[in-house]
SELUM-115041 format. One record per residue (C-alpha): residue number from 1; x, z, y; residue in three letters. Coordinates in nm, 2 decimals, always signed. Layout:
N
<r num="NUM" xx="X" zz="Z" yy="Y" residu="ALA"/>
...
This chain:
29
<r num="1" xx="+8.78" zz="+8.38" yy="+9.70" residu="MET"/>
<r num="2" xx="+8.83" zz="+8.08" yy="+9.90" residu="ALA"/>
<r num="3" xx="+8.86" zz="+8.29" yy="+10.21" residu="GLU"/>
<r num="4" xx="+9.15" zz="+8.47" yy="+10.06" residu="GLY"/>
<r num="5" xx="+9.34" zz="+8.13" yy="+9.98" residu="ILE"/>
<r num="6" xx="+9.27" zz="+8.00" yy="+10.32" residu="PHE"/>
<r num="7" xx="+9.37" zz="+8.31" yy="+10.50" residu="ARG"/>
<r num="8" xx="+9.69" zz="+8.34" yy="+10.29" residu="GLN"/>
<r num="9" xx="+9.99" zz="+8.11" yy="+10.38" residu="PRO"/>
<r num="10" xx="+10.00" zz="+7.78" yy="+10.20" residu="LYS"/>
<r num="11" xx="+10.35" zz="+7.87" yy="+10.09" residu="ALA"/>
<r num="12" xx="+10.25" zz="+8.21" yy="+9.96" residu="VAL"/>
<r num="13" xx="+9.93" zz="+8.06" yy="+9.80" residu="SER"/>
<r num="14" xx="+10.13" zz="+7.80" yy="+9.60" residu="MET"/>
<r num="15" xx="+10.40" zz="+8.03" yy="+9.52" residu="ARG"/>
<r num="16" xx="+10.20" zz="+8.34" yy="+9.40" residu="SER"/>
<r num="17" xx="+9.96" zz="+8.30" yy="+9.11" residu="PRO"/>
<r num="18" xx="+9.59" zz="+8.40" yy="+9.08" residu="HIS"/>
<r num="19" xx="+9.73" zz="+8.76" yy="+9.02" residu="ARG"/>
<r num="20" xx="+9.89" zz="+8.77" yy="+9.36" residu="HIS"/>
<r num="21" xx="+9.58" zz="+8.63" yy="+9.53" residu="ARG"/>
<r num="22" xx="+9.36" zz="+8.91" yy="+9.38" residu="ALA"/>
<r num="23" xx="+9.60" zz="+9.18" yy="+9.50" residu="GLN"/>
<r num="24" xx="+9.61" zz="+9.02" yy="+9.84" residu="TYR"/>
<r num="25" xx="+9.23" zz="+9.02" yy="+9.87" residu="LEU"/>
<r num="26" xx="+9.22" zz="+9.38" yy="+9.73" residu="ARG"/>
<r num="27" xx="+9.46" zz="+9.50" yy="+10.00" residu="GLY"/>
<r num="28" xx="+9.27" zz="+9.30" yy="+10.26" residu="ARG"/>
<r num="29" xx="+8.93" zz="+9.43" yy="+10.17" residu="SER"/>
């Protein structure tokens, strides 16, 4: 999970909630 947050841009991380983070990780995986 931490990897996704670090890889993601800080702006996106702060802007998008956990839901967005999960989707990002899913698409990345």
